[in-house]
N, C-alpha and C positions, 0 to 999 in steps of 0.2 A: 599446446591450442588444440591440435588434432583430438585428445583424449577431453577436452574442455565440450568442444563440439559435440562428439559424441554422446558425452554423458547428457549436457543438456538435450539434444535431439531426440534421445531414447524417453529421458523425464518426460520431456514435453507431450511426445506422442502419444504414450500410455496414458497421460492424464488428460489429453484431448481427446483419445478414444473412449474412455469411461464416462467423460463428461458429456457428451454427444449421447451415449447410452442413457444415462442420466436425465437428461433434458428428453429425450424419445421417450422414456418410461412417464416422465413429469410429476408432479406433486402432489395429486391426487387420482384415485382410480374409483370404478364402480365396483360395488359389491355384488352380489349374488342379487338382491334386492332391488339394485338400480341405484343405491342410494350412493352419493361421491362422499370417499374417505380419506382424509390426508394419509398421504403416504408416510411411513416412519422415514427418518433420517438415515441409519445404519442400513446399508446393503452393499454387497459386492461392489458395485458403481463407484461408491462414495469412499467405502474403506480401502482399495486397493490407492486410488491415488494420496489419500492421504498417508498412507504407511509407507508410499513410495517417497514421497516428497520427504518425510522425516527421515528416513534410512539414508537416500543420498546427500541431503544436508546435514546428517549427523555425521556422517562419514569425512563431511569436508575438511579443508586446511586452508587456512588462509584466504577464504572466500569470503567475501568481508572486510573493509578497513581495519575493522576494529575487532575481529576476530580473534587474531592473536591475543591481543589485551584479554579477552575472556578465558581464552585458553590457558594462558598462564595462569589469570586468577586462579581458574578450577585446578589446576594441576597444583598450585603453589598453595592452597588451601586458603587462599585471600579472598574478602568479598571485594569485589569490585564496584558494587553498587553504591549508589550517593544513601544507602540507609533504608530502602526498600523493603520490607519486611518479608515479602512474598517471594521476591527471586533470593533473598538471602536464605529462606527457607529452604526453598528447593535447592540451593547450593548445600545446606548443611545435610539433607536427606541424602544427595549423591555421595557426600564425603562418608557418611554413615553406612550406607550400604555398599562404599565402595564401585559405585556406579561408572563404569568405564567413560572417558569422558563421550566415546562418539553415541552412547546411549543420553548421557546429559544434554546434549546438542540436539540429538534427535528429538526429546521429549520437548525439548524448547520448540523445535521448529514443528512438530506436531500440534501443540496448542496455537501455533499460530496459525496454520494452515486449516487446522479444526474450525476453529472462532471465525475465519473467514469466510469457509464453505457454510456453514450453519448459518451465518447472518443471512444466506440468500436461499435456505431449504424450500422458501416456498415460492421462489423463483428460478426454480431449476434449469430453465430453458436458455439463463443468463452462464449456466457454466461452462461451456465450450468456449464461450468469450471472455470469461474472467478467468478461465485458465490461458487461454492465449496473451492476453492483455499483462498478465500478471508476469510473464516471460519477458514478452517483446517491448513492454513499458518501462522495463527493468525495476519495476516494484520490488521484485524479489531481492534486488541485491541491498534494498535499506533493511529487511526482514533479517538477512544475513549478518549485517553492520549495525544498525541500531537495534540490539535485540531485544531489551527492555522495553524501550518505547513502541516497538513494532510490537511485543506481547501486548501491551497496553492497548494500542489501536485497535488491533483486530477483537480485545473483548469489547471493547467501545464500539466499535461497527456492529458488532452484535446486539448492545444494548439498544440502537437507534430504534428497534423495535417499539419498544415501551415508551418510545416518545410519541410514537404514532396511535399507540394504544392509549395514552394519556395514564400509564402506570408508573409514576414518580417514585415511586420507593423502590421498586424493581431495577429502574433506571441507575437511582443512587447508588443502591446495592452493586451493578455491577460498574458503575462509574467508579465506586470505592475500590473494588478488586483490582481495576485497572491501575487506581493511585497505588496500590502497594505494590506494583511493578515497577509504576515509573510516575514520580512526584507529580510530574507536568501535566499528567491527566486530568488534576482537578480544576483546570482552567475549563472543562468539558459538559462539567455541570450546569454550568450558567446558561447551556443551550436548551437547555429545557423549557424553562418559560418562553425561550424567545419561537421555540418551531412545534411546542404542542398544540397550537390551534390549525396548522397545516396553512397556515398564511403563506401565499405565493410572494415574496418580497421581491421579487425579478421577473415581472411581468412582461415590463418596456425592454425591447431589445436594443434599440439606440441606446436608452439608459445605459445596459449592461456594456455595450461596446466602449461608452466614454469613459466607463469606472474601467475598463481594461488599460485603455491608453493612458488614463490617470496614474495607475499602477505602475507604468514602465516610466512615466515624466517622473511619480516620486520617486523612485530607486536613483534617480540621478542626485537626487538630494541627501541622501543618508550617507555616503561618506564622510562629509565635512562634519554633519551632524553629530554624527555616533560618535565619532573620535573626540569630539568636544563632550561628549557624554559618557567618557569611559570610565569613572569612578560609579556611576549610577547603575551601567551596564554589569559593571563587576558585581554589584550589590544583588540586581536582580538575578544573574547567572548563579549565584551562590546559594537565592532562595529556591530556585527549581533545579537545582541539583547540579548545576555545571560548571561550577566553577573552576575547574581544571581547564574550561576551554575559552574562559572569558579574554585571557591576554593573546591566546594566539589566534582567538577570532580576528581581534583588533589588528593585529601585526600583519592579518591575509587580508583585509579588508580590501585592499587594491586588486589583489590577484582574484577574490570571489565577484569583483566588478566584472573583471576581462572572462570571466568563464561564464556569468550570465549575459553578458552583451554580446558575445561572439556571436559572430555570423553563420555559423555552421547551420549546414541544412536540416539537419534533425531539430535544432530547437527551431529554428524557423517552421519548420513544418507542424511541428507540435502546436505552436502559437495559431497558424493559420487552422488547423483542426479545430482548437478549442474556438475560437473566431466563427467556424463553419456550424458547430453543437449551438453555439448563441442565436444564429439566426436561423436555425432548426426548432430551437427551445419552444415553439407554440403548438408545433406540430408534434412534438416528442411527448409533450405535456397531455394532448390529446390523447395521443395514441396509447401510452401509459394508463392515464386518467386515475391517480390513485396520489394519497396525500403521502403514502413511502417516497415516489419519486419527487412529488415536490421538496421533501425534505433533503433527499440526496443532491437534487440540482441547486438548491441552497448551499449546501457544504462544497460540491464542486467550484461554484463562482468563489465562493470564500478563498478556497483552497487557489483557485486561479489567479486570483488578486493577489494574496500574500504571496504566493510562490515570486511574481513576477514583480513584486514591490519590494521585497529585500536580497540582498545579495546571498547568493546560495551560501557562500561560507560561513556567514554569520550566524553561526550555529546557536549560540545563546539567545538569541534575540528570534530566531526562526524556529526555537523548537516545537512552542507549544502550538504552531502554525503548521507543523509537519504531519499531525493527525489529518487534517484536510486534503494533503496531496493525495492520499490513495484515490481520492474521489475521481482525480483525472482518470485513472486504470478502470474505475467502476464505471463513468461516466462514457468512456471509450467503448466498454462492454453493451452498454443501453444503446448505443447510438449503432453499433455494428449489427446487434440483433434487429432495433429498427430498419435499418437498410435493408437485411437479410429476408424481414418478413414483406417488405413494401417493393424488393424490386422487382417482382414479377406480376403482385396483384395490382399495384399502381399503374393505369395506363397513360396518365401522363407524364409521369417522375418516374416509373419504373425501371427504362434503359438507364436514366443517369445515374439512379442508386446502385443498379448492378454494377455500373462502372466504376462509382464510388466504393461498392462493398469491394468487390475482387480488390481492386486499387490498394485500399487500406491495409487489405492482407498480405499483397506483396510487398510493401514499403514497410510495414512493420517486421516480415520475416527477414528481409534485407538489410535492415538498420541492426535488427538483432544479432544476425550471424557477422555482420561488418564489425562490430563491436567487439566480436571475439577474434577476429583476426587483426585486425588493426591494436588490439590492446596488446600489453607485455607482460613480464612476469610478477611485476611492482601494480600493475592494476587491482589485484584484489577481486577478479573477476573471471579469471579462469579458475576453471575446474580443477580440483587436484584432490586425491585420497589421502587419508591421515598415514595409511600404511605406504606412503613413498616417502614420509619424513621420519625424521631421527632428531628428537628433543629429549633434553631431559626429561623424565618421568611419562614421556609418550613413544610408544611401539612406532617402531619404523623398519 
């Protein structure tokens, strides 16, 4: 546990320092003639956190529930994907070059974090908040667990810019790349006609709150219905590449309801924070005043509704919706930046925004470290170095 706290603290601290510096430099800079020029992505303050993230998680062992499955597959020369060509190609290259497993996982982690950072290269002011919530909102754990889908998700996250710019073929190209890492990403293509015009589908706050309440109500109906639809679910799972999970999911359906409906303070806290963001949505849209934010807010709401609507453990059903869950982390970053900018400038709400700003930071930090302290060796979140282990084909 101590090693885990030290490693994560070091990683977060360095990434945050670099992110703060990148945010201060901004996305544009004035030339000698006074013309603003877009700042290039590659620089010391962006390269260091990307490389450090990749090195740390490349050297991990049993971080992420499925990590050991990926590890054994790579060491055994066995493809563990569901036939996704790009992921299989990368494994083939690794085997062909006799790539050490730490390099293999390091490169995969680099691809994830690169596309995540690159997606917001024009909004560098968000970098410190994105880094903060990437860890404290436990998004990193999904990246280390569902490696293939996380790769697809981060690539798709970058492609959203082409929805804003109405460049369908470029959006289709990057979605296709995502599909080659995880076939479930195919469902993301249908978002283009829905979002290309930048329409704000969630203007009405009471309507959004009703939808959120309805999501919780709908979840109570799923247990009986989904168990009766087991054959359909099994077929669907095979189509999206999760056939191995379907039976297990149905068996664990009741447990997943316990997990979802638990009265844990963290679970309730995140629900309350989502509600607060909805209540602030009009102000946030005015503050950011961009088509991009409208699109991201739409995806955030879809993610929130599907997250609370479906049982957590029902992987075969929730797999396509997992792409939207990352927008909770992203929206938290947008919201915290909004509070940061308005906590001193807004005379009416400045004091309350300052209180909320520092309160959220403290709560998320406490939650993150408590999750480390209260975890155990079977939780798959404690950080362990590969060289502390000794398994077949793996140096220890």
